[in-house]
C-alpha positions in Angstrom: -40.0 -83.8 -47.7 -37.3 -86.4 -47.9 -37.0 -88.2 -44.5 -34.0 -86.8 -42.8 -32.6 -88.2 -39.6 -33.3 -86.1 -36.6 -29.6 -85.5 -36.2 -29.3 -84.1 -39.7 -32.3 -81.9 -39.2 -30.8 -80.5 -35.9 -27.3 -80.0 -37.2 -28.6 -78.5 -40.5 -30.9 -76.1 -38.7 -28.4 -74.9 -36.1 -25.2 -74.6 -38.2 -25.7 -75.1 -41.9 -28.9 -73.1 -42.4 -28.7 -70.9 -39.4 -31.8 -68.7 -39.4 -29.9 -65.4 -38.9 -26.6 -66.1 -40.7 -27.7 -68.1 -43.7 -31.4 -67.3 -44.1 -31.2 -63.7 -42.9 -34.4 -63.9 -40.8 -34.5 -62.3 -37.4 -31.9 -59.6 -38.1 -33.6 -56.9 -36.0 -33.3 -58.7 -32.6 -29.9 -60.1 -33.7 -28.4 -56.6 -34.0 -30.5 -54.9 -31.3 -30.2 -57.3 -28.4 -26.7 -58.5 -29.0 -24.9 -55.9 -26.8 -24.5 -58.2 -23.9 -24.5 -61.9 -23.4 -27.1 -62.0 -20.6 -29.8 -60.2 -22.6 -28.9 -62.3 -25.6 -29.5 -65.5 -23.6 -32.8 -64.1 -22.3 -34.0 -63.2 -25.9 -32.8 -66.6 -27.1 -34.9 -68.3 -24.4 -37.9 -66.2 -25.2 -37.6 -66.9 -28.9 -37.1 -70.7 -28.3 -40.3 -70.8 -26.2 -42.4 -68.7 -28.7 -41.0 -70.5 -31.7 -41.8 -74.0 -30.3 -45.3 -73.0 -29.2 -46.0 -71.1 -32.4 -44.8 -73.9 -34.6 -46.9 -76.4 -32.7 -50.1 -74.3 -32.7 -49.7 -73.0 -36.3 -49.1 -76.6 -37.5 -52.2 -77.8 -35.8 -54.3 -74.8 -37.1 -53.0 -75.5 -40.6 -53.7 -79.2 -40.6 -56.9 -79.3 -38.6 -58.6 -76.0 -39.6 -57.2 -74.3 -42.6 -56.8 -77.3 -44.9 -60.0 -79.1 -44.1 -62.1 -76.0 -44.5 -60.2 -74.8 -47.6 -58.9 -71.6 -45.8 -55.2 -72.0 -46.7 -55.2 -68.4 -48.0 -55.6 -67.2 -44.4 -52.4 -68.9 -43.3 -50.3 -65.8 -42.9 -52.9 -63.9 -41.0 -53.7 -66.8 -38.7 -50.0 -67.4 -38.0 -49.4 -63.7 -37.2 -52.4 -63.7 -34.7 -51.1 -66.8 -33.0 -47.6 -65.5 -32.7 -48.8 -62.1 -31.3 -50.9 -63.9 -28.7 -48.0 -66.1 -27.6 -45.6 -63.2 -27.4 -48.2 -61.3 -25.2 -48.4 -64.4 -23.0 -44.6 -64.6 -22.7 -44.4 -60.9 -21.9 -47.0 -61.2 -19.1 -45.2 -64.3 -17.6 -41.7 -62.6 -17.8 -43.1 -59.4 -16.1 -44.3 -61.5 -13.2 -41.5 -64.1 -12.9 -38.3 -62.3 -14.1 -38.8 -58.5 -14.0 -35.1 -57.8 -14.4 -35.0 -59.8 -17.6 -38.3 -58.2 -18.8 -36.7 -54.8 -18.2 -33.4 -55.8 -20.0 -35.3 -57.1 -23.1 -37.3 -53.9 -23.1 -38.8 -53.1 -26.5 -37.3 -56.2 -28.1 -39.6 -58.6 -26.4 -42.7 -57.3 -28.3 -40.5 -57.3 -31.4 -40.7 -61.1 -31.3 -44.2 -60.6 -32.6 -42.7 -59.2 -35.8 -39.6 -61.4 -35.7 -39.7 -62.9 -39.2 -37.7 -65.9 -37.9 -40.7 -67.1 -35.9 -43.2 -66.6 -38.7 -40.7 -67.9 -41.2 -40.2 -71.2 -39.4 -44.0 -71.7 -39.1 -44.4 -71.2 -42.8 -41.2 -73.3 -43.7 -42.4 -76.4 -41.9 -45.6 -76.4 -44.0 -43.7 -75.6 -47.3 -41.2 -78.4 -46.6 -44.1 -80.8 -45.8 -42.7 -81.8 -42.4 -44.7 -83.9 -40.0 -45.5 -82.6 -36.5 -42.4 -84.2 -34.9 -40.0 -83.0 -37.6 -41.6 -79.5 -37.2 -41.0 -79.4 -33.5 -37.4 -80.6 -33.9 -36.8 -78.1 -36.7 -38.3 -75.2 -34.7 -36.3 -76.0 -31.6 -33.1 -76.4 -33.6 -33.7 -73.1 -35.4 -34.3 -71.4 -32.1 -31.1 -72.9 -30.7 -29.2 -71.8 -33.8 -30.7 -68.3 -33.4 -29.6 -68.2 -29.7 -26.1 -69.6 -30.5 -25.6 -66.9 -33.2 -26.9 -64.2 -30.9 -24.7 -65.2 -27.9 -21.6 -65.6 -30.0 -22.2 -62.2 -31.6 -22.9 -60.6 -28.2 -19.7 -62.0 -26.8 -17.7 -60.6 -29.8 -19.4 -57.2 -29.3 -18.7 -57.2 -25.6 -15.0 -57.9 -26.4 -14.9 -55.2 -29.1 -16.2 -52.6 -26.6 -13.0 -53.1 -24.7 -10.8 -52.6 -27.8 -10.0 -49.5 -29.8 -12.4 -49.6 -32.7 -11.8 -46.7 -35.1 -14.2 -43.9 -34.6 -15.8 -44.2 -38.1 -16.5 -47.9 -37.5 -18.0 -47.7 -34.0 -21.6 -48.9 -33.5 -23.5 -50.3 -36.4 -20.7 -50.4 -39.0 -18.5 -52.7 -37.0 -21.5 -54.8 -35.9 -22.4 -55.4 -39.6 -18.8 -56.3 -40.5 -18.6 -58.6 -37.6 -22.0 -60.2 -38.5 -20.7 -60.8 -42.0 -17.5 -62.5 -40.8 -19.6 -64.6 -38.4 -21.9 -65.6 -41.3 -18.8 -66.6 -43.4 -17.6 -68.7 -40.5 -20.9 -70.5 -40.3 -20.7 -71.2 -44.1 -17.8 -73.6 -43.2 -20.4 -76.0 -41.9 -22.0 -76.3 -45.3 -22.0 -79.8 -46.7 -21.7 -81.6 -43.3 -25.2 -82.9 -43.5 -28.0 -82.8 -46.1 -30.3 -80.0 -45.2 -34.1 -79.7 -45.7 
């Protein structure tokens, strides 16, 4: 990978190559949890925590275990097992520490296990040949971009609930149109910084 400054890596991951709006990863929680800002922030925090830990652990597993023992073909399976374990840990901790947030997130918390954004970042940092520091910065920035998109989208959806949306557009149709417009807005950041 070409050496990018940490600033370019952060801005590129949050705005230019937003994981949801540009790479189309993590759409399920994006559409499912974005009905109110509070649960969106909770989901964003959980994704940030899981994504940082998953990237760190999967990077170490890849470089210290899979490559030296020529087991790179097990990469996806190993990554999925690590992510599932981390999500289970987050679920247990949230149930004890913040039961209201745990209840609010409901079924979407276990869905982090299958959130392709978490797995996608773990695979992308290896494909882009990032070092450990770049990987952690990239994963944190991707998670912040995910949270930003989620919170903005939730705010728009909360506002739309107060307006008169035509009957045929209520629910998923208006959500998809709004997500498309939001993605086009984020395209305006393209070209600000070189992206990985």
